[in-house]
N, C-alpha and C positions, 0 to 999 in steps of 0.2 A: 504493500500500499504506499509506504512512506519513504522508501529509500533506506530503510533500516535493515541491516543484515542480521538474520537470525541463524544462530549456530548452536549446536550441542556442545557443552563444555563447562568450564569453570571460569567465571568472570574474574577471579583473582589471579588467573594465568592468561591475561589478555593477549590475543594473537596480533601479528603483524609487526610492522617496523615503525620506528619513530616514536615520539612522545605519546603516552596513553594515560588517560584518566579513567580510573575505575570509580563509578558512581553508585551511591546506594542511599537509601532513605533511612534516617534516624528519627527517633522521637524527641519531643521537647521536654522530657523529664530527666534527661542525663542517664537514662538506662541503656546499657549495652550488654547484652548477654544471651540473646536468642536470635535465631534466623540467620541471615546472610553475614551479619557482623562476626559470627563465630568463625566463618571461613576467612574473613578479612583478618581477624586477630590470629588465626593459625598461621597466616602467611607473613603478617607484619604487626609489630607491637605499636608502632607510632600512631596510627589512626585512632585507636581506642584511647591512648594516653592524651592525645591532642583534644579529642572530643570531650573527655571527662574534665580536663582543665578548662576548656572553653565553656562548658556548662557551669562548673564551679565558680568561675570568674564572670558570669553572665551579667552581673550588675554593671560591669564596666566595658562590655563589648556588645556585639550585634547578635549573640545567641538568641534564637527564637524561630518560630515558624517562618519558613521561607528563606532562612539564612543558609549559607554554604561555607564550609570550611575545606581548605585544600592542603593536603598533607603529602609532602614528597617522601616516597618510600624506597625508591630506587633512582638511579641517575635519569631514567627515561619513563618512570611510572609515578603517578600521583594517585591518591585516593581523595575522592570528593564526599565529604559527609554532608548530606543534604537534609535539613530539618523539614520534613514533610508529613510528620505524624504527630497528632494531638494525643499525648498520653500513650497508654498501652491497652490492649484488649484484656479486661479482667472480668472473670465470672460471666454473668449473663447481661453484661451491659449492652444497651441497645446502640446500634450504629457502629461504624468502623472508625478506627483512629486516623486513617489517611485523610489528608486535607489537600484536595487537588489544587486549590489556589496556591497553597504553600509549595507544593511540588513544582508548580508552574513557575513561581518566583525563583525558587532555588535553581531550576533548569536554566532560567535566564542568566543567573550568575555563573553557572557552569559553563554556558555557552561563551560568555565573556572570557573566562579563564582558558577554555579550550582554544579560542582564536588567539589569545595572547601567547599560548605555549606552542601553537601550531600543532595541536594534539587531536587524536581521535578519542572517542568516548566508548567505554565498555561497561556494561551493566547487566545485572539480572533483570527481570521484569519488576522494576522498582515500584515500591508502594503496593505491590499485590501479594505479598506474603503475609507476614504478621500484621501489616498495616491494613489488610482487608480490602485493598482497592481492586478496581477492575482494569485490566489492561486495555479494554476498549476505551476507557476514559483517559488512561496515562499515555498511550501510544501517540495519539494526536498532539499532546503537549510536547513530547520528545520530538516529533516531526517538526512542529512549528518552531520550537526554540532552538533546536540543534541542526537537524537536517536542512531546514530552509536556510540556514546560515552557512551551508557547505561543510559542516563538521561530519565526518564519517562516524556512524554509530553502529556498534555491534551489540546485540542483545543475546545473552547466553541463557540457554535452558540446560540446567544441570542434568547430568546423567549421560548414559551411553547412547 
C-alpha cells in the first residue's frame, strides 16, 4: 500500500546498509519490561537506561506523549523511544493504551531525525502489541510521516 517493506525477522537486527533507526513505542509511565522492549534490552542496554533517566528527569525535559528520544547504540544504529502509549493495560480496563495522535507526533520527530542522519527506519508493527493499537490505523501514519518524506521503512514481523 504505502511503500513500506514488510519482512519476517527481528527488528533489533535491522537489514541493509547505512545508518538505521530502530523505532518502537513506549508508555508514558516510565515502565519498561514487557513486549518489544525486552528484545531491545537483550541487544543493547543504552535505550532502557536513557528512557528511564528521561522519565525520571521529566520535570525538566520533553518527556510525554508524542515525544521521541534517540539513543545511539552502534556506530550506524540508533534506537528511537517513541512515547505513544498512555499508561499500560491493566486488568479489565476499557480501551487501549495506544494514542494514535501521540504516535503520529512522535513519528514526525522520527522523520526529522532520520532525514538529519540520512537513515532508514526499522520497526515492528509499532503500537500494535501491548499498546493494543490496530495496524490499519498506524500504517497510514508511518506512510504519511516517513515514506512520504522519502525515508525507507522496513516493518518486521517476528518469526520464521
